[in-house]
C-alpha positions as CSV (number, residue, x, y, z in Angstrom):
1,X,134.9,110.6,137.4
2,X,132.8,110.5,134.2
3,X,134.6,112.4,131.5
4,X,133.1,113.3,128.1
5,X,135.1,114.4,125.1
6,X,133.6,116.5,122.3
7,X,134.6,118.9,119.6
8,X,134.3,122.6,120.4
9,X,131.5,124.6,118.8
10,X,131.1,128.3,118.1
11,X,129.2,128.7,121.4
12,X,132.2,127.4,123.4
13,X,134.7,130.0,122.2
14,X,134.2,132.6,124.9
15,X,134.3,130.1,127.8
16,X,137.2,128.3,126.2
17,X,139.1,131.6,125.9
18,X,138.5,132.2,129.7
19,X,139.7,128.6,130.4
20,X,143.0,129.3,128.6
21,X,143.3,132.8,130.1
22,X,143.0,131.4,133.6
23,X,145.8,128.9,132.8
24,X,147.9,131.7,131.3
25,X,148.1,129.9,127.9
26,X,147.8,131.5,124.5
27,X,144.5,131.1,122.7
28,X,145.5,133.0,119.5
29,X,143.6,131.6,116.6
30,X,141.0,129.9,118.7
31,X,138.0,131.9,117.4
32,X,138.9,131.1,113.8
33,X,139.8,127.5,114.4
34,X,137.5,126.4,117.2
35,X,136.4,123.3,115.2
36,X,140.0,122.0,115.7
37,X,139.6,122.0,119.5
38,X,138.6,119.1,121.7
39,X,137.1,119.6,125.1
40,X,136.7,117.3,128.1
41,X,133.8,117.9,130.4
42,X,132.9,116.4,133.7
43,X,129.4,114.9,134.4
44,X,128.0,118.4,135.2
45,X,129.2,119.8,131.8
46,X,132.1,121.8,133.3
47,X,135.1,122.1,131.0
48,X,138.0,120.4,132.7
49,X,140.5,120.0,129.8
50,X,141.0,121.3,126.2
51,X,143.5,120.8,123.4
52,X,143.7,122.4,120.0
53,X,145.3,121.9,116.6
54,X,146.6,124.8,114.6
55,X,145.8,123.8,111.0
56,X,148.5,124.7,108.5
57,X,147.3,123.5,105.1
58,X,147.4,119.7,105.4
59,X,149.4,119.5,108.6
60,X,148.5,120.5,112.1
61,X,150.4,121.6,115.3
62,X,149.0,120.4,118.6
63,X,148.6,123.4,120.9
64,X,147.4,124.5,124.2
65,X,146.8,121.2,126.1
66,X,145.4,122.5,129.4
67,X,143.6,120.5,132.1
68,X,142.4,121.5,135.5
69,X,143.3,119.7,138.6
70,X,140.1,117.6,138.5
71,X,140.9,116.1,135.2
72,X,141.9,112.4,135.7
73,X,145.5,112.0,134.6
74,X,144.7,108.5,133.4
75,X,142.5,110.1,130.7
76,X,145.4,112.0,129.0
77,X,146.1,109.2,126.5
78,X,142.4,109.0,125.6
79,X,142.1,112.7,125.1
80,X,145.2,112.6,122.9
81,X,143.7,109.8,120.8
82,X,140.5,111.8,120.4
83,X,142.3,114.9,119.2
84,X,144.2,112.7,116.7
85,X,140.9,111.3,115.4
86,X,139.7,115.0,115.1
87,X,142.8,115.7,113.0
88,X,142.1,112.7,110.7
89,X,138.5,113.6,110.1
90,X,139.6,117.1,109.4
91,X,141.7,115.7,106.5
92,X,145.1,116.6,108.0
93,X,147.9,114.3,106.7
94,X,150.2,114.8,109.7
95,X,150.1,116.3,113.2
96,X,153.2,117.7,114.9
97,X,153.8,118.5,118.5
98,X,156.5,120.3,120.4
99,X,157.6,119.4,123.9
100,X,160.4,120.2,126.2
101,X,159.6,117.4,128.6
102,X,161.7,114.3,128.0
103,X,159.3,112.3,130.2
104,X,156.4,112.7,127.7
105,X,158.3,111.3,124.7
106,X,157.5,107.7,125.4
107,X,153.7,108.5,125.7
108,X,153.8,110.2,122.3
109,X,155.8,107.4,120.8
110,X,153.2,104.9,122.1
111,X,150.6,107.0,120.2
112,X,152.5,106.7,117.0
113,X,154.6,109.9,117.0
114,X,158.2,109.8,115.8
115,X,160.9,112.3,116.7
116,X,161.7,114.9,114.1
117,X,164.8,117.0,113.9
118,X,164.3,120.8,113.5
119,X,165.8,120.7,110.0
120,X,163.2,118.1,109.0
121,X,160.2,120.4,109.8
122,X,158.0,121.1,106.7
123,X,157.5,124.6,105.4
124,X,153.8,124.4,106.2
125,X,154.7,124.0,109.9
126,X,157.2,126.9,109.7
127,X,154.5,129.2,108.4
128,X,153.2,129.2,112.0
129,X,154.8,132.0,114.1
130,X,154.2,129.7,117.2
131,X,156.1,126.8,115.6
132,X,159.0,129.1,114.6
133,X,159.2,130.4,118.2
134,X,159.2,126.9,119.5
135,X,161.9,125.8,117.0
136,X,164.2,128.6,118.3
137,X,164.3,126.9,121.7
138,X,167.2,124.4,121.9
139,X,165.3,122.3,124.5
140,X,162.2,121.8,122.3
141,X,161.7,118.4,120.7
142,X,159.4,118.0,117.8
143,X,157.4,114.9,117.0
144,X,155.2,113.9,114.1
145,X,152.4,111.5,113.5
146,X,151.5,110.8,109.9
147,X,148.1,109.2,109.1
148,X,148.1,106.4,106.6
149,X,145.6,106.7,103.7
């Protein structure tokens, strides 16, 4: 399958909200921060995956990675690399993620993320109500990728 990645534009917001709504995933902040979202589309232009970054001063929190069943699983690392490029060109210094799936840790480590303990999370990240909620869960693991200058 031919998959194209691109940054979201203002005209994508309503369709992207519907995509997240259908997946029962929060899209809070999407309309204000659509430029921090990456889309994957099939050859016909249908949205088949999306991932966002919640910008918090000079750090970001990866959010809302959703893909439909037609999205090729082998494209997940490529999509993650693309969203990390988006973070860099948006002048973010670090990107954090939260996961409760032990099986994903090695993938994120291969992409340059390191594990971070809850007490190491920066204040910027904790200004996000979403991050605070995630930090309350004992099973949530945080990881961070810092971009070199």
